[in-house]
Structure formats: structure tokens, C-alpha cells
C-alpha positions, 0 to 999 in steps of 0.5 A: 427422207432418210433414204434420200439423205443416205443416198446423197451421202453414198453418192458424195462418198463415191465421188470423193473416192473416185477423185482420190483414186484418180489423183493417186495416178497423177504425179504431183507438181514437184515430181513432174519432170519434163526435161526429157519431154522437151528434148524429145519434142525438140527431136520431133520438131527437127524431124517435122522441119526436115519433112516440111522442107522436103515437101516444099522442094518436091511438091511446092506450094499450090498457088491460088488465083491471087498469085497465078492469075486467071478469071474470077466469076461470081454469081448467086442462086435464089435457093440453097445449093450444096457444094457437091451439086454445084461442083458436079453441075459445073464440071459439065461446063468447065474444064478440069482445074476450076475451083468453086467456093460458096458463102451465105449458106450456099447462095453466093458463089465464086468460080476461079479459072486458071489463066491457061484455060483460055479466055473463051471458056471464061467468057461464055460458060456462064451464059450457058450455065444460067440457061440450062442448069435448072437453077435460078441464077443471077450473074454478079461479076466477072474479072480477070487477074493478070499474071503480072498482078499475081507476081506483084502480090507475091513480091508484096506479100513476101516483103510484108513477111520479111518486114514482120520478121525484121521487126520481130528480130529487132524486138527480140534482140532488145527484149531478151538475152541473145540465147533466149532470142535465138530460141524464140526465132527458131520457134518462129521459123519452125511454126511458119515452115510447118504451116507451109510444109503442110500446105505443100504436102497436102496440095492445099491452095495458097492464096492471100488469106493464107498469107495473111494467116502467116502474119497472124501466126508470127504474132501468136508464136512470138507471144507464146515464146515471150511468155515462157521466155519472160518466166525463165528470165524471172526465175533465173534472177530469183533461183540461186541454187537450182540447176538450169533444167529445174528452172526451165521445168518450173517455168513450163509448169507455171505457164502450162495451164495458161498456155493451154487455156489460151490455145484452146479458146483460140482454136475454138474460135478458129474452128467456128471460122472453119466450119461456119465461115464458108469455103472462102476462108477455109485456107485461112482457118486451116493455116491458123489452126496448124499455126496455133497447135505447132506454136504452142508446141514450139514455145516449150520444145524449142523456144526454151530448149535451144537456149539451154543447149547454147549454155544459158546460165543465170549469170548471163542475166546478172551481168546484163542487169549490172550493165544496165545499172551502170548506164547514167 
């Protein structure tokens, strides 16, 4: 009994010693200066924005069938078939350039053919595939998406993004002093541009699901920027002696853990969609994953760093409060 008690005491003492040793290497909250990290992050953001623009101009977006037009064929298999086996088997029946995706554990399939591959290949390949593939296949549906429809989707999708941005700009101009509003807008532009740049650089398919994810990214990025902007505004009204650097650093420290927890749980959900929802939502999940990561980064390195370069001072919010109080 005494041996067990002594072992427990030794384990507890060892644990306390390890924790104290670990804490000695971590700077305390007051000593943690992140101004230089914010400025470095802003430099990194500018470089990544440049390369994103470069990739968009050089490679362009790999528009999916929703925008370019073509043939969509759906069918099901009685038993599970792996993505690699289906891709290899279809290559004997279809020309290069087709895409195949699966859902429901490899039993529901969709094949997309570009419009310039010809109508004949889309009309007859499925019949031959059903009879000679060796699998029990049940055809479901075949549809043609015209290029005119794809052009309308591009216009409507662009209009949706433009409308969302106008609403966001209107809200920010009402919510914040113009310097913080410009920082939030710059962070928003950075997040969307980096997602588009990644899709252009790696040649990922850009379809309607990715377009929908851009709208979600706009909302997520705006939420992060508003949280940190609100904290800066709150501290500017309270702190009377500290410099603007110290105020912004305190705001970042105050919301840092909350931001990490929020981003971490969001990324966990996105990873579940990425790995378990099938290839049809892969572009959606990849876009959201990139957007959440860069959105968390830009809310600190851009949204509150640019206002500092624009000369943000606490006197701006004092003057704004006085103007509001003078209203009847």
C-alpha cells in the first residue's frame, strides 16, 4: 500500500516538474509581442496575393461542366467499385477529358463529358459499357447542359458574388470607422483571391459547389474580421495611455484562443465532408478548407494591420461617438 502511494506521489511530482519546465519556455501574456508577426503576415499575404493573381492570369480557372456545357450521365452499380477501377474501366470507352465521381460508398456514379467531345460518344458509350464491363450496372439518367446554360450560370454566379460583396461593404461602412472597414474589405478580397488562385494553380475543377463555397467564405471571413475589429474598437475607447500597437496586440491576444477553437471545429467538420461525403463535394470542401485557414490568418495580419498603416487612432472613435451623441 505504501509502495503504491509513494509511486503516485512520485508520478504527481514528476508531472508538476514537467509542467513547470514547459511553462518556463513559454513567454507570459504581457511579454508576448505580436506586432512584428502581424507585419510579417501582411508581407506574406501580399506575396501570396501576387502569385494568386499570376496563376489566374497564366492558367485561369478550370471551369467545370456546370459552366462549360456538356453531358452528364448517371448510373449505379449493385456492388462497391473503387474510384481507380471505375476510372480505368471507363478509359476504354470514353475519350480523354472525362471526369467520374461517386457517392453512396461507390455505388452511385456520375460521368461528365465536355461538349466538344461529341454527341455520339455520349449517346452510345453507356450501352456498350453496361454489356461488356462485367459489372451489374443500372443506367439512371443522361442529360445535356448547353453552353448557353453554362454562360447564364457564370453570369448569375458572378451577380450573386457581387451582390454579397455590396451588402458586406454597406454593412462594414455602417459598423466600423472607415479605416477598420477598409482592413476588413482587404482581408475579404485576400481570402477569395487566394482560394481562386489555389484552384487555378493546381487545376482543380471550378463548379457550382465551389462558387457556393466562396459565398460561405465571404461570410466566414467577415465574421472573423468583425470579431477582431470589435475588440480593437472596444479597447480604443477604454485605453487612454497605451500606444496603438499595444492596443491591437491586446485585441489579438484576447480573441486568439476563441479564433483557434472556432477555426479548429470548423475545419474538423470540413474534413469530415472532404473524406466521407464523396468526390461530388470534394471541390466544395477543399475550397472551404483553404478559405477558413486563410480567413483566420487574414483577420489578424490584414484586417487590423492595414488600419494601423492608415493612421488609426483612438481619437477617431471619440469623435465618432460625439457625432452620434449630437443626433436628436
